C-alpha positions in Angstrom: 1.5 8.8 10.1 4.1 7.2 12.5 2.7 5.8 15.7 3.6 3.1 18.3 1.0 0.2 18.4 1.0 -1.3 21.9 1.3 -5.1 21.8 2.1 -5.9 25.4 0.8 -3.2 27.8 3.6 -0.9 29.0 6.3 -3.3 27.7 6.3 -3.8 23.9 5.3 -1.7 20.8 5.5 -2.0 17.1 6.2 1.3 15.4 4.2 1.7 12.3 4.2 4.2 9.4 0.9 4.1 7.5 0.4 0.5 8.6 3.9 -0.6 7.7 6.0 -2.0 10.5 9.2 0.1 10.7 10.6 -0.7 14.2 9.9 -2.4 17.5 10.3 -0.9 21.0 10.8 -2.8 24.3 10.7 -0.9 27.6 13.8 -1.8 29.6 13.7 0.8 32.5 11.7 3.9 33.4 12.9 6.0 30.5 15.0 3.5 28.5 13.9 1.5 25.5 15.4 -1.1 23.2 14.8 0.1 19.7 15.2 -2.4 16.8 15.1 -0.6 13.5 16.6 -1.6 10.1 17.9 -4.8 11.8 20.0 -2.7 14.3 19.5 -2.6 18.0 20.1 0.4 20.2 18.9 1.7 23.5 17.3 5.1 23.6 15.4 7.4 26.0 11.9 8.7 25.2 13.5 12.0 24.1 15.9 10.2 21.8 13.1 8.2 20.2 11.3 11.5 19.5 14.5 12.6 17.6 14.7 9.4 15.7 11.1 9.4 14.5 10.5 13.2 14.4 7.6 13.0 16.9 6.5 11.3 20.1 5.4 7.9 18.7 3.6 7.1 22.0 1.3 10.1 21.8 0.5 9.7 18.1 -2.6 7.7 17.3 -3.4 5.8 14.1 -6.3 7.3 12.2 -9.2 4.8 11.8 -8.5 4.8 8.0 -4.9 3.7 8.7 -5.9 0.6 10.6 -6.9 -2.6 8.7 -10.1 -3.6 10.3 -10.4 -7.3 10.8 -14.0 -7.6 9.9 -14.3 -11.3 9.8 -12.3 -14.6 9.9 -12.2 -18.1 8.5 -11.6 -20.7 11.2 -10.0 -18.0 13.4 -7.7 -16.6 10.6 -8.6 -12.9 10.1 -9.7 -11.4 6.8 -10.0 -7.9 5.6 -13.5 -8.6 4.3 -16.3 -11.0 4.9 -14.9 -14.1 3.2 -16.8 -15.9 0.4 -16.2 -19.4 -1.0 -14.1 -20.4 1.9 -12.0 -23.6 1.4 -8.9 -25.2 2.8 -6.4 -25.8 0.1 -3.1 -27.6 1.1 -3.4 -26.5 4.7 -4.1 -22.9 3.7 -7.4 -21.2 4.6 -8.6 -19.6 1.3 -11.5 -17.3 0.3 -12.7 -14.9 -2.3 -13.8 -11.4 -1.6 -17.1 -11.7 -3.5 -19.4 -14.7 -4.2 -18.5 -14.7 -7.9 -14.8 -13.6 -7.3 -12.1 -15.4 -9.2 -9.0 -14.2 -7.2 -8.3 -16.4 -4.3 -6.9 -15.0 -1.1 -5.4 -16.6 2.0 -6.9 -15.8 5.4 -4.5 -14.9 8.2 -0.9 -13.5 8.4 2.1 -14.9 6.6 5.8 -14.5 6.2 6.7 -14.5 2.5 10.2 -14.9 1.2 11.3 -13.4 -2.1 14.8 -12.8 -3.5 14.9 -9.5 -1.6 14.1 -10.9 1.8 11.2 -12.2 3.9 8.2 -9.9 4.3 5.1 -9.7 6.4 1.8 -10.3 4.5 -1.8 -10.1 5.5 -4.3 -11.9 3.3 -1.9 -12.5 0.3 -3.2 -14.0 -2.9 -3.0 -17.8 -3.0 -1.0 -17.4 -6.3 1.7 -15.4 -4.4 2.3 -18.3 -2.0 2.1 -21.1 -4.4 3.8 -19.6 -7.5 5.5 -16.3 -6.9 7.6 -16.6 -3.7 10.6 -18.8 -2.8 9.1 -19.9 0.5 6.5 -18.9 3.0 5.4 -19.5 6.6 2.0 -19.3 8.1 -0.9 -19.0 8.4 -0.9 -17.2 11.8 -4.0 -15.9 13.6 -2.6 -12.6 14.8 0.1 -10.1 13.9 2.3 -10.7 16.9 2.5 -14.4 16.3 3.4 -13.8 12.7 6.1 -11.2 13.6 7.7 -13.6 16.1 7.7 -16.5 13.6 9.0 -14.3 10.8 11.8 -13.1 13.0 12.8 -16.7 13.9 12.5 -17.7 10.2 14.9 -14.9 9.2 17.4 -15.8 11.8 17.2 -19.5 10.7 17.7 -18.4 7.0 20.7 -16.3 8.0 22.3 -19.1 10.0 21.9 -21.5 7.0 23.9 -19.1 4.8 26.9 -19.2 7.1 
C-alpha cells in the first residue's frame, strides 16, 4: 500500500510502499509540491501526484501491520523487539532477539553501502555491518535523522567519484 508518512506537519512527507521509502514530498505552495523520486526532482500539484502514484497518497493510511512498531530501545536506539543480551560493540548498540539467541542485531537506523548503492536499514545484523558491506553510517535514533545522513553520505560519495 502506498501512503505518505508525515514527517514535518503540513511540510514534509516520506512516500512509502509497504514500508519501503519510494519518494519524498515537500510542500512549496498551496497546491505545489517538490517530489523527489528515483533521484529526480520535479514539482507537481496534488492532482499530478495522484497520477504519479495511482492514488491520493495523502488520504491513504498505512495498515497497522505495515508499520514497524518500535516496541523498545537500547540507550534510545529503537528495536523491533524487546532486546536481550544488550551490549556495546565497537560503538554499535547490539542485542539478540531472545535470551538464548545467537544472531546479533544492531539497535537503531543505519545507512549501509554495498556495490549497488547505499541503503536504509533498521536493526541490521551485526555481521552485515562488520563483514558484508563496504561501509556504513549510524546508528541513528530516528528514521528522519537516518534519511538526512544517508542522503548527505550519498552526495559525498558521488562527489568523491568526480
